[in-house]
VOTORTI-779351 format. One record per residue: residue number from 0; residue in one letter; y negated, x negated, z negated of N, C-alpha, C in turn. Coordinates in pm, whole numbers, plus 50000, padded with zeros to 5 digits. Example, Ala and Ser with C-alpha at 12.3 -4.5 7.8 and 13.67 -1.06 7.14 Angstrom:
<rs>
R titi guti n.north n.east  n.up ca.north ca.east ca.up c.north c.east  c.up
R    0    a   50569  48681 49220    50450   48770 49220   50330  48680 49220
R    1    s   50225  48715 49292    50106   48633 49286   49997  48710 49213
</rs>
This chain:
<rs>
R titi guti n.north n.east  n.up ca.north ca.east ca.up c.north c.east  c.up
R    0    m   50117  49914 50000    50000   50000 50000   49877  49909 50000
R    1    k   49784  49939 50088    49664   49857 50102   49568  49881 49984
R    2    c   49521  49773 49924    49424   49782 49814   49291  49834 49869
R    3    q   49234  49931 49800    49107   49989 49846   48989  49896 49821
R    4    y   49008  49791 49742    48899   49700 49707   48897  49575 49796
R    5    c   49015  49514 49819    49016   49389 49896   49102  49396 50023
R    6    n   49163  49512 50049    49246   49535 50168   49375  49454 50172
R    7    c   49414  49395 50062    49540   49323 50055   49654  49424 50063
R    8    l   49762  49387 50132    49875   49479 50149   49980  49465 50039
R    9    d   49959  49375 49946    50059   49350 49842   50012  49408 49709
R   10    s   50086  49507 49658    50055   49566 49528   50185  49600 49457
R   11    k   50176  49617 49326    50296   49657 49251   50268  49787 49177
R   12    v   50373  49865 49160    50363   49992 49089   50372  49965 48940
R   13    i   50271  50013 48865    50267   49995 48720   50325  50118 48649
R   14    d   50291  50237 48702    50333   50361 48641   50359  50463 48752
R   15    s   50458  50547 48733    50492   50648 48830   50532  50775 48756
R   16    r   50470  50887 48794    50506   51015 48730   50477  51131 48824
R   17    p   50552  51240 48808    50526   51357 48893   50395  51425 48853
R   18    t   50331  51490 48949    50211   51567 48918   50253  51693 48845
R   19    e   50156  51766 48791    50185   51887 48714   50267  51988 48792
R   20    e   50235  52006 48920    50307   52105 49001   50442  52053 49047
R   21    g   50464  51922 49035    50589   51864 49080   50600  51848 49230
R   22    s   50490  51869 49302    50494   51862 49448   50464  51722 49501
R   23    s   50422  51632 49413    50395   51495 49455   50415  51401 49336
R   24    i   50415  51271 49366    50430   51169 49263   50302  51086 49259
R   25    r   50250  51069 49140    50129   50988 49118   50175  50847 49081
R   26    r   50124  50749 49154    50161   50611 49125   50036  50531 49093
R   27    r   50042  50458 48983    49936   50367 48942   49977  50230 48992
R   28    r   49892  50165 49069    49924   50037 49131   49826  49929 49090
R   29    e   49873  49805 49099    49787   49689 49073   49796  49596 49193
R   30    c   49679  49557 49245    49673   49467 49360   49716  49328 49316
R   31    m   49802  49264 49393    49851   49130 49361   49747  49023 49394
R   32    n   49646  49059 49473    49544   48963 49513   49425  48965 49416
R   33    c   49362  49084 49399    49241   49091 49316   49267  49142 49174
R   34    g   49385  49198 49150    49420   49243 49016   49365  49379 48977
R   35    r   49288  49441 49066    49232   49573 49034   49339  49680 49049
R   36    r   49317  49791 48978    49415   49900 48978   49362  50019 49057
R   37    f   49455  50092 49117    49419   50213 49193   49535  50310 49189
R   38    t   49509  50435 49224    49610   50540 49219   49643  50587 49360
R   39    t   49771  50609 49384    49815   50667 49511   49903  50787 49480
R   40    y   49919  50874 49578    50004   50991 49565   50105  50992 49678
R   41    e   50228  51025 49644    50335   51036 49743   50374  51183 49749
R   42    k   50378  51238 49870    50407   51380 49888   50513  51396 49996
R   43    i   50596  51497 49982    50698   51526 50081   50631  51562 50214
R   44    e   50681  51504 50321    50629   51537 50453   50686  51673 50494
R   45    m   50597  51767 50518    50639   51902 50552   50657  51913 50703
R   46    l   50755  51994 50742    50773   52022 50884   50651  52101 50932
R   47    p   50615  52084 51057    50496   52155 51105   50513  52307 51097
R   48    l   50410  52372 51052    50407   52517 51044   50285  52563 51122
R   49    m   50306  52654 51215    50195   52703 51297   50154  52842 51248
R   50    v   50024  52865 51249    49968   52994 51212   49932  53068 51339
R   51    v   49983  53189 51353    49954   53272 51470   49835  53360 51434
R   52    k   49723  53337 51501    49600   53410 51473   49605  53550 51535
R   53    r   49510  53633 51499    49504   53771 51549   49498  53779 51701
R   54    d   49426  53682 51761    49411   53684 51907   49526  53613 51980
R   55    g   49629  53571 51905    49745   53509 51966   49742  53356 51969
R   56    r   49626  53298 51939    49618   53151 51934   49706  53099 51821
R   57    r   49750  52976 51835    49829   52910 51731   49757  52784 51688
R   58    e   49755  52762 51555    49696   52640 51503   49780  52592 51385
R   59    p   49775  52463 51355    49855   52410 51243   49813  52473 51110
R   60    f   49911  52497 51025    49885   52550 50891   49802  52447 50815
R   61    d   49701  52496 50742    49613   52408 50665   49586  52473 50529
R   62    a   49651  52422 50426    49635   52478 50292   49490  52465 50244
R   63    q   49418  52366 50295    49278   52348 50253   49192  52467 50296
R   64    k   49223  52528 50411    49149   52646 50456   49171  52762 50360
R   65    i   49294  52776 50310    49325   52881 50214   49249  52857 50085
R   66    k   49252  52733 50039    49182   52697 49915   49032  52723 49928
R   67    t   48975  52688 50043    48832   52711 50066   48799  52860 50062
R   68    g   48884  52943 50124    48863   53088 50121   48871  53144 49981
R   69    i   48965  53094 49903    48979   53140 49764   48857  53096 49682
R   70    i   48813  52973 49703    48695   52924 49631   48574  53011 49662
R   71    h   48554  53047 49787    48440   53133 49824   48452  53270 49757
R   72    a   48571  53325 49755    48591   53457 49693   48567  53452 49542
R   73    c   48591  53337 49482    48581   53323 49336   48449  53265 49288
R   74    e   48354  53243 49380    48225   53185 49342   48160  53265 49230
R   75    k   48112  53192 49130    48040   53248 49015   48124  53346 48934
R   76    l   48255  53332 48941    48346   53416 48863   48427  53326 48769
R   77    p   48479  53382 48661    48553   53300 48565   48696  53267 48612
R   78    v   48704  53196 48723    48833   53153 48777   48828  53000 48784
R   79    s   48920  52935 48716    48919   52788 48709   48976  52726 48836
R   80    m   48944  52598 48856    49000   52524 48969   49152  52513 48955
R   81    n   49201  52505 48831    49346   52501 48811   49411  52628 48863
R   82    q   49349  52744 48837    49402   52870 48888   49399  52872 49041
R   83    i   49288  52826 49097    49272   52824 49243   49378  52733 49306
R   84    e   49398  52615 49249    49497   52522 49303   49639  52579 49289
R   85    a   49665  52647 49178    49797   52708 49159   49821  52819 49261
R   86    m   49719  52902 49285    49732   53008 49386   49759  52947 49523
R   87    t   49681  52845 49558    49696   52779 49688   49836  52721 49703
R   88    l   49885  52657 49599    50019   52598 49605   50126  52705 49622
R   89    r   50114  52818 49550    50213   52926 49564   50212  52982 49706
R   90    i   50094  52999 49763    50082   53052 49900   50142  52952 49999
R   91    e   50112  52825 49981    50165   52722 50071   50318  52719 50063
R   92    q   50372  52724 49944    50517   52723 49928   50581  52846 49991
R   93    a   50518  52961 49973    50571   53085 50032   50565  53079 50185
R   94    a   50458  53021 50239    50445   53011 50385   50554  52921 50442
R   95    y   50578  52807 50380    50683   52717 50429   50822  52774 50405
R   96    a   50836  52858 50304    50967   52917 50272   51013  53016 50378
R   97    t   50924  53060 50466    50964   53153 50572   51063  53087 50668
R   98    m   51057  52955 50677    51151   52877 50758   51148  52913 50906
R   99    d   51043  52977 50952    51035   53020 51092   50964  52919 51181
R  100    g   50882  52833 51121    50800   52742 51201   50668  52806 51240
R  101    e   50659  52939 51225    50535   53012 51253   50517  53120 51148
R  102    i   50391  53150 51120    50358   53258 51027   50229  53323 51076
R  103    a   50224  53455 51068    50105   53529 51112   49992  53510 51011
R  104    s   49871  53497 51061    49755   53480 50972   49740  53603 50882
R  105    q   49781  53721 50931    49773   53842 50848   49864  53830 50726
R  106    r   49980  53769 50745    50073   53752 50632   50013  53658 50527
R  107    i   49948  53552 50573    49882   53460 50481   49771  53533 50408
R  108    g   49693  53612 50481    49585   53689 50418   49637  53784 50312
R  109    d   49750  53847 50341    49812   53937 50242   49855  53861 50117
R  110    m   49908  53741 50136    49948   53659 50021   49827  53621 49937
R  111    v   49717  53585 50003    49594   53550 49931   49544  53670 49852
R  112    m   49544  53787 49916    49497   53908 49847   49585  53939 49727
R  113    h   49716  53924 49740    49808   53948 49629   49775  53854 49512
R  114    e   49754  53727 49542    49722   53629 49437   49588  53662 49370
R  115    l   49487  53693 49451    49354   53722 49396   49354  53849 49311
R  116    k   49431  53948 49355    49436   54075 49281   49488  54052 49138
R  117    s   49581  53960 49123    49635   53934 48990   49544  53848 48904
R  118    v   49445  53785 48965    49356   53695 48889   49220  53757 48861
R  119    n   49157  53819 48964    49022   53871 48945   48994  53979 49049
R  120    d   48960  54100 49002    48936   54213 49093   48817  54190 49187
R  121    v   48711  54129 49136    48592   54106 49219   48624  54007 49330
R  122    a   48696  53900 49298    48735   53802 49399   48825  53869 49504
R  123    y   48912  53958 49458    49000   54030 49550   48918  54114 49648
R  124    v   48820  54188 49599    48739   54275 49686   48653  54190 49780
R  125    r   48600  54079 49729    48521   53990 49816   48606  53940 49933
R  126    f   48726  53895 49902    48814   53843 50007   48852  53955 50103
R  127    a   48884  54072 50047    48924   54186 50130   48814  54225 50228
R  128    a   48690  54215 50185    48577   54253 50271   48573  54166 50397
R  129    v   48604  54039 50383    48603   53948 50498   48735  53960 50575
R  130    y   48845  53958 50503    48978   53959 50565   49003  54087 50643
R  131    r   48967  54200 50587    48992   54329 50653   48878  54372 50743
R  132    l   48780  54286 50759    48667   54309 50850   48594  54441 50820
R  133    f   48557  54461 50694    48483   54582 50658   48356  54589 50743
R  134    t   48334  54706 50802    48217   54722 50889   48108  54808 50826
R  135    d   48145  54886 50725    48044   54967 50658   48081  54990 50512
R  136    i   47996  55055 50439    48015   55079 50297   48137  55168 50271
R  137    g   48172  55253 50365    48288   55341 50350   48417  55262 50337
R  138    d   48433  55159 50420    48551   55072 50411   48558  55005 50274
R  139    f   48443  54961 50230    48433   54894 50100   48472  54990 49988
R  140    m   48421  55112 49995    48450   55212 49891   48597  55251 49890
R  141    q   48659  55261 50006    48802   55293 50013   48885  55187 49940
R  142    e   48852  55061 49962    48926   54953 49896   48905  54958 49745
R  143    l   48781  54988 49703    48754   55001 49560   48831  55118 49499
R  144    q   48837  55229 49571    48913   55346 49522   49060  55312 49503
R  145    k   49118  55243 49603    49260   55203 49593   49281  55114 49471
R  146    l   49190  55021 49450    49199   54931 49337   49190  55005 49204
R  147    l   49097  55102 49196    49083   55181 49074   49206  55266 49047
R  148    e   49264  55325 49150    49385   55407 49134   49503  55323 49085
R  149    e   49514  55200 49138    49622   55111 49095   49606  55068 48950
R  150    k   49483  55060 48904    49456   55018 48766   49492  55126 48665
R  151    k   49494  55253 48710    49522   55365 48619   49661  55371 48578
</rs>
């Protein structure tokens, strides 16, 4: 592993442990040239997963896009980054678990809505407004009514 400080290719692993989610390994390394320490992460290489968009286009699955959407929906709400990262990881795992090589963007959107609904109602409605392409206040009110009925 190349040292980020001196670009030397020789380093030794000092400590190695799994991350909290268990999806990667965190390694603490020491450069054999300059002696400075740095951290690297080792992650399983995932098979390519393509997302089929509404218009039929296909693009590579990107968990960062899901995380960004969740962050926007949760802005100024009491939802921690740990919760957001956990939701993103569950959605990513579920998407890869389909084993099809392709997944519809609508299915991913449904997974995000399911996760948000269990964490924060306002974040859920914010995401739904964009995901379901609400065009007027009536669409918005229908979603709120459904949410209120489910809460009863």
